C-alpha positions as CSV (number, residue, x, y, z in Angstrom):
1,M,87.9,113.8,112.8
2,H,88.2,110.5,114.8
3,I,86.8,107.5,113.4
4,T,87.2,104.1,115.2
5,T,85.6,100.8,113.9
6,V,86.6,96.9,114.6
7,Y,86.2,94.4,112.1
8,E,88.1,91.2,110.7
9,T,89.4,90.8,107.2
10,T,89.0,87.7,105.3
11,E,91.8,85.8,103.6
12,R,89.3,86.4,100.0
13,E,89.4,90.1,101.0
14,R,93.3,90.1,101.5
15,L,93.6,88.2,98.3
16,R,91.4,90.6,96.5
17,A,93.4,93.6,97.1
18,H,96.6,91.9,96.9
19,N,95.4,91.3,93.1
20,H,94.4,94.8,92.8
21,V,97.5,96.2,93.8
22,M,99.5,93.9,91.8
23,A,97.2,93.7,88.5
24,N,99.7,94.9,86.3
25,R,102.6,92.6,87.4
26,L,100.1,89.8,87.3
27,A,99.1,90.6,83.6
28,V,102.9,90.2,82.6
29,G,103.1,86.9,84.5
30,W,100.1,85.9,82.3
31,I,101.2,86.6,79.3
32,L,105.0,85.2,80.2
33,C,103.1,81.8,81.3
34,A,101.0,81.7,78.0
35,F,103.9,82.7,75.9
36,L,106.0,79.8,77.3
37,L,103.2,77.3,77.4
38,F,102.8,78.0,73.9
39,I,106.6,78.1,72.7
40,G,107.2,74.8,74.5
41,P,105.3,72.6,72.5
42,V,105.9,74.5,69.4
43,G,109.7,73.9,69.8
44,I,109.0,70.2,70.4
45,W,106.5,69.5,67.7
46,L,107.8,71.7,64.8
47,R,111.3,72.0,65.6
48,H,112.4,69.0,67.3
49,E,114.0,71.0,70.0
50,T,113.2,68.7,72.6
51,I,115.6,70.5,75.4
52,L,114.3,74.0,74.6
53,G,110.5,73.0,74.2
54,T,110.5,71.0,77.6
55,S,112.4,73.7,79.3
56,C,109.9,76.3,78.1
57,T,107.0,74.0,79.0
58,A,108.5,73.6,82.8
59,A,109.0,77.0,83.1
60,G,105.6,78.0,82.0
61,L,104.2,75.4,84.6
62,M,106.3,77.0,87.3
63,V,105.0,80.4,86.5
64,L,101.5,79.2,86.5
65,G,102.0,77.8,89.9
66,Q,103.3,81.1,91.3
67,L,100.3,82.7,89.4
68,T,97.7,80.6,91.2
69,V,99.0,78.5,94.3
70,G,102.2,80.5,95.0
71,R,100.3,83.8,95.0
72,R,97.6,82.6,97.6
73,R,100.0,80.8,99.7
74,A,102.1,84.4,99.9
75,V,99.3,86.2,100.8
76,R,98.3,83.9,103.4
77,Q,101.9,84.0,105.0
78,M,101.9,87.8,104.7
79,A,98.5,87.9,106.7
80,A,99.7,85.6,109.6
81,A,100.2,88.4,111.8
82,A,96.8,89.8,110.7
83,Q,94.6,87.5,111.8
84,G,91.6,88.1,114.3
85,P,89.9,91.7,114.6
86,A,91.3,94.9,113.8
87,D,90.5,97.9,116.0
88,I,90.9,100.8,113.2
89,T,91.4,104.4,114.4
90,V,91.6,107.1,112.0
91,T,92.4,110.8,112.9
92,E,93.4,113.9,111.1
93,T,97.3,112.8,111.2
94,S,97.0,108.9,110.7
95,V,95.5,105.6,110.4
96,T,96.1,103.1,113.2
97,V,95.3,99.4,113.0
98,R,95.6,97.3,116.2
99,R,95.6,93.7,116.2
100,K,96.4,91.3,118.7
101,N,100.2,90.6,117.7
102,I,101.0,93.9,115.7
103,T,100.0,97.4,115.6
104,V,100.5,99.5,112.5
105,E,100.3,103.3,112.4
106,V,100.3,104.8,108.8
107,V,100.7,108.7,108.8
108,W,98.5,110.3,105.6
109,S,101.5,112.5,104.5
110,S,103.3,109.3,103.6
111,V,100.7,107.3,101.6
112,Y,99.0,107.4,98.1
113,I,95.1,106.2,98.5
114,V,93.4,104.3,96.2
115,E,89.7,103.6,96.5
116,T,88.2,100.5,95.0
117,E,84.5,99.3,95.1
118,D,85.4,97.4,98.6
119,F,88.6,98.8,99.9
120,L,90.8,101.8,100.7
121,L,94.1,100.8,99.8
122,L,97.0,103.0,101.8
123,H,100.2,102.7,99.5
124,Q,103.3,103.3,101.5
125,S,105.2,102.1,98.0
126,P,104.1,100.2,95.1
127,K,104.1,96.8,96.7
128,V,103.5,97.8,100.6
129,F,100.0,98.8,101.3
130,S,97.4,98.8,104.2
131,I,93.8,97.9,103.6
132,L,90.9,99.4,105.0
133,V,87.8,97.4,104.5
134,K,84.7,99.6,103.4
135,R,82.0,97.0,105.2
136,G,83.8,98.1,108.2
137,F,82.8,101.7,108.3
138,T,79.3,103.1,108.5
139,P,77.9,105.2,105.7
140,D,78.3,108.5,107.6
141,Q,81.9,107.4,108.5
142,L,82.9,106.8,104.9
143,Q,81.4,109.5,103.7
144,E,83.8,111.7,106.4
145,L,86.7,109.8,105.5
146,R,86.1,110.5,101.6
147,A,85.7,114.1,102.3
148,F,88.9,114.1,104.4
149,T,91.0,111.9,102.1
150,A,89.9,114.3,99.2
151,G,91.3,117.3,100.6
152,L,94.8,115.7,101.3
153,P,97.8,117.5,99.7
154,D,99.7,115.1,97.5
155,S,102.8,114.3,99.0
156,P,106.1,113.8,97.5
157,A,106.1,110.2,98.1
158,A,102.7,109.6,97.0
159,R,103.3,111.3,93.7
160,K,106.3,109.0,93.4
161,T,104.3,105.9,94.3
162,A,101.8,107.2,91.6
163,A,104.4,107.5,89.0
164,R,105.6,104.0,89.9
165,S,102.3,102.3,89.8
166,A,101.4,104.0,86.2
167,R,104.7,102.4,84.8
168,T,104.0,99.1,86.0
């Protein structure tokens, strides 16, 4: 197998992939935000605990900022090196992504693969992943890639990553 393609990922695609990977942690963040923003005013109005109520409200607003603006900024900063077209080469041993400033080679035996509607996410660890955007491949290339990845044995690293992802 030797598949090559060239495409450019958009900021929106990188954000969607990041959201998919971090979905469980984001859910915990939203729950924490809602809890803090609820407890703050309740503490002020019902218990007259102005310091505690104000602190909870401020913390809830900071969490809200991190979940919205902060997350987008982090994805933009992480993707600074990923600007421009990517030259993707998929072989039986690895996936190589070449960009103007960076080259990344991911060996199949070290990743856990998650397929979504728009992406193939190659997880090296729960928070470290590479994105293969499906729109960059022809239907025949996607079919060949799916057939190949379906036949891959689970590596110990993949099982460990899958177990961690299931826990979070």
